[in-house]
Every structure is written in structure tokens, then in C-alpha cells.
C-alpha positions in Angstrom: 10.6 9.7 53.4 9.0 7.9 50.3 9.5 5.3 48.1 11.5 6.0 45.2 10.2 4.0 41.9 12.4 2.6 39.1 15.8 4.0 41.1 15.1 1.6 44.0 17.5 -1.2 44.2 18.2 -4.0 47.1 21.3 -6.1 48.0 21.7 -9.5 49.7 22.7 -7.5 53.0 20.1 -4.5 53.0 16.9 -3.4 52.3 15.5 -1.7 49.6 16.4 2.0 49.6 14.2 4.8 50.4 11.9 2.2 52.5 11.1 4.6 56.1 13.2 3.7 58.9 10.2 3.1 61.0 9.6 -0.5 58.9 13.2 -2.2 60.1 12.6 -3.4 63.3 9.6 -5.5 61.7 12.0 -7.0 58.9 14.6 -7.7 61.8 11.5 -9.9 63.5 10.4 -11.5 60.1 13.9 -12.8 59.3 14.5 -13.8 62.7 11.7 -15.9 62.8 12.5 -17.4 58.9 15.7 -18.8 60.3 13.7 -20.7 63.1 11.1 -22.3 60.4 11.7 -25.8 59.5 10.6 -27.3 56.1 7.9 -29.3 54.8 8.2 -30.5 51.3 5.3 -31.2 49.1 4.8 -33.2 45.9 5.3 -30.7 43.4 2.4 -29.5 41.1 1.5 -26.5 39.4 -0.6 -23.3 40.6 -3.7 -22.5 38.4 -3.2 -20.0 35.9 -5.5 -17.4 34.2 -5.5 -16.4 30.5 -4.6 -12.9 29.8 -6.3 -11.8 26.5 -4.4 -10.5 23.9 -4.9 -6.6 22.9 -3.6 -3.1 24.5 -2.4 -2.1 27.8 -0.8 1.1 29.5 2.6 0.6 31.0 4.1 3.0 33.5 3.2 6.2 35.3 0.5 8.2 33.3 0.8 10.9 36.4 4.4 11.1 35.6 4.1 11.6 32.1 6.5 7.9 31.6 3.1 6.0 30.3 3.0 4.1 26.5 0.7 1.9 25.2 1.4 -1.5 23.8 -0.3 -4.3 22.4 0.8 -7.7 23.8 -0.4 -11.1 22.7 -2.3 -13.4 24.9 -0.5 -15.5 27.5 -1.3 -17.5 30.7 -0.3 -16.2 34.4 -0.3 -18.0 37.8 -3.5 -17.2 39.6 -1.6 -16.7 42.9 2.1 -16.6 44.0 4.3 -20.1 43.7 3.2 -21.7 47.7 5.4 -23.4 50.1 3.9 -26.7 49.3 4.8 -26.4 45.6 8.3 -24.4 46.1 9.6 -27.3 48.3 8.6 -30.0 45.7 11.3 -28.7 43.9 13.9 -27.4 46.6 13.1 -29.5 49.5 15.5 -27.6 52.0 13.1 -24.7 51.4 11.8 -24.0 55.0 8.5 -22.8 56.1 6.1 -22.5 59.4 4.1 -25.6 59.9 0.4 -25.5 58.7 2.0 -22.7 56.2 2.5 -24.8 53.0 -0.3 -23.0 51.0 1.0 -19.6 51.9 3.1 -17.8 49.2 7.0 -19.1 49.4 9.0 -16.4 49.6 13.3 -16.4 50.2 14.2 -18.1 46.8 17.2 -16.2 44.4 16.0 -15.2 40.9 17.4 -18.0 39.3 15.7 -20.4 41.7 12.3 -19.1 40.6 13.4 -18.9 36.9 14.3 -22.7 37.4 11.1 -23.7 39.3 9.0 -22.1 36.4 11.3 -23.6 33.7 10.6 -27.3 35.5 6.9 -26.8 34.7 7.6 -25.5 31.4 6.8 -22.0 32.5 9.1 -19.1 32.5 8.9 -15.9 35.2 6.4 -12.4 33.7 7.9 -10.5 31.5 7.5 -7.0 32.9 4.7 -6.1 30.7 2.9 -9.1 30.9 3.1 -8.8 35.0 1.7 -5.6 34.5 -1.0 -6.0 32.1 -1.7 -9.3 34.5 -2.2 -6.7 37.2 -3.7 -3.5 35.9 -5.6 -4.7 33.0 -6.1 -3.0 29.7 -7.2 0.1 30.9 -4.1 1.1 33.1 -5.9 1.4 36.5 -3.5 2.3 39.5 -4.5 -0.8 41.4 -5.9 -4.3 40.4 -9.2 -3.4 41.5 -9.5 0.2 40.3 -8.0 3.7 40.9 -9.4 4.4 44.3 -6.5 4.1 47.2 -8.1 1.5 49.6 -6.4 3.1 52.9 -4.0 5.3 54.5 -3.0 2.8 57.7 -1.5 -0.3 58.4 -2.2 -3.0 55.9 -4.7 -4.8 57.8 -3.8 -8.5 56.2 -0.3 -8.3 56.3 0.6 -6.4 59.3 2.2 -9.4 61.2 5.2 -11.6 60.3 3.4 -14.4 59.0 1.8 -14.6 55.8 -1.8 -15.7 55.0 -3.1 -17.9 52.4 -4.0 -16.4 49.0 -7.2 -15.2 48.3 -8.1 -13.5 52.0 -8.2 -9.6 50.2 -11.2 -10.1 48.1 -10.4 -6.6 46.8 -7.0 -7.6 45.6 -8.1 -9.6 42.6 -7.5 -8.5 39.1 -9.8 -8.2 36.6 -8.6 -10.9 35.0 -8.5 -13.1 37.9 -5.0 -13.1 39.2 -4.7 -12.3 43.2 -2.3 -10.7 45.4 -0.8 -8.8 43.3 -0.9 -5.3 45.1 -1.1 -6.6 48.8 1.3 -9.9 48.8 4.8 -10.2 48.3 7.2 -8.2 46.0 7.7 -10.8 43.3 10.8 -11.7 41.1 10.0 -10.9 37.2 12.1 -11.0 34.3 13.0 -7.4 33.6 16.5 -6.7 34.5 18.8 -3.7 34.8 22.0 -3.3 35.5 22.9 -6.6 36.6 19.8 -6.5 38.6 16.0 -8.1 38.2 13.2 -6.2 38.7 10.1 -7.4 41.5 6.9 -6.3 41.5 3.8 -6.4 43.6 3.6 -5.8 47.3 5.2 -6.1 50.7 4.1 -8.1 52.9 5.0 -7.8 56.5 6.2 -3.8 55.9 3.4 -3.1 54.1 2.2 0.1 55.7 0.0 1.6 52.4 -1.1 0.9 49.4 1.2 3.7 48.1 3.8 1.2 47.1 1.6 -1.1 45.6 0.9 0.5 42.1 0.5 -1.7 39.3 3.8 0.2 37.7 5.9 0.2 40.7 8.7 -1.9 40.5 12.2 -2.4 42.4 15.7 -3.7 41.3 17.5 -6.4 43.6 20.6 -8.2 43.3 19.4 -11.7 41.3 21.3 -14.1 44.0 18.9 -12.3 47.3 17.2 -13.8 49.4 14.0 -11.9 51.0 11.5 -12.7 53.7 9.1 -10.3 51.5 10.4 -11.7 48.2 8.4 -14.5 45.9 7.2 -15.2 42.7 4.8 -16.5 40.0 5.1 -18.2 36.8 3.8 -17.6 33.3 3.6 -19.1 29.7 2.9 -17.8 26.3 -0.3 -18.7 25.0 1.2 -20.2 21.6 
């Protein structure tokens, strides 16, 4: 069974539609452990940002005949997903394992992610911004290019504990953002039918990079909290 792009949804009490059934056991373990974690608030700080230059981009799946071209002004986006330490600086009740302060934060609602970014004079990325940051201006399928790297279990994120940013040196965009294919799904500002779009990867249950193409997305109820869902921030260049 394959992931159905664009029509895939998730709710606060369920799992994104059409994910293979064999992965459900993993999420149950991940969520159980997440409930046992204790928080460790750190000082609020902003992660490093990279500039995405003005220019053209290809949006959507070219193979499916759904792509089109746009031109965007320059903008900035966080190099990495917001970390546990960073998120706990604004939301002290945020819980995470001891020693995981630099790991990507997860389990926040869309509005909490939006408020975090706004407090730093940033915002959640727009759909086309996230896509350009991940695929560059030449329409690549993955941040590193068009080559599908493997068809087996994800080697870096196959357990129930997220890892530090930059561990997978392949997963780096031409512009510098990291982890846009092999880490968490990430909240964005895109919405449809009362849901918000998440883009990126699928830590913990990421069996194949097939589900991490730069144009892939799932639509999730904004009040949902998932162990596989985090975010990064953006801001306009002007």
C-alpha cells in the first residue's frame, strides 16, 4: 500500500491515511515513550538561518503532470528544525528525554509552532518557500538530487529516539538547510479544508525515502500533536 500524496490526512487521534500497516507498532512504542519523557527547559534562542535567493523554482510533481513554475523573492529559513531546548525556552512544559536538547522538537500544535516563530519575528514557511528550500531552483526530487538512495529501512531514524541535526550528511539542500527529507514532518503555513500541510520526512517510521520527495505533503488537523511532527521557521528578506 502506498502513501497517497496530497489527499493524505491525519487527525489528533489517528495516523496519516495510507501509511503501511506494518509501521503502526513503531508509532505505538514511540508515543508510549514520549509520554514518559520529562522536560528540561532551556534559554530561548533562534537557530541559524540560511538565505534562499530570489529566482525561479519548480513546484509539484513533474512526473504526474502537476508541476508548474514560480518566481519567488529572497527569504530566510532555519537551517535545522527547532530543537527541544529552543522550543522549551518558550514552552517550559515541553517534554523530551534527558540529553536530547539539541534533537528536533516534536509534539506541538500548529498554533504553538506559529507562536514560537512569531516570538522571534519569524513565521512558518509558506508552501512554495519550503519546497524551494528543499529542492533548489532546478526541481530536484530530493534535497541532494534525483537519485533514490535506498529501498530499505532508514538507517539513521529507525529507532524511537531522534538524532542530532546533520547526522545524515546527504540530507542537505543545495542552499544549506538540513534534514528536509529524513527527519520529521514539518508544519507549514499551507492550509486546505481546515487542515494544515506538513512536509519533510518521517522519523521513527520512515521506511523509505519514497515518502520524502520535496513536493510530498500530508494535511493534518492543526490541533494535532504527533511524535513525528515538528517545524522550522522562515522570514522574508525584506
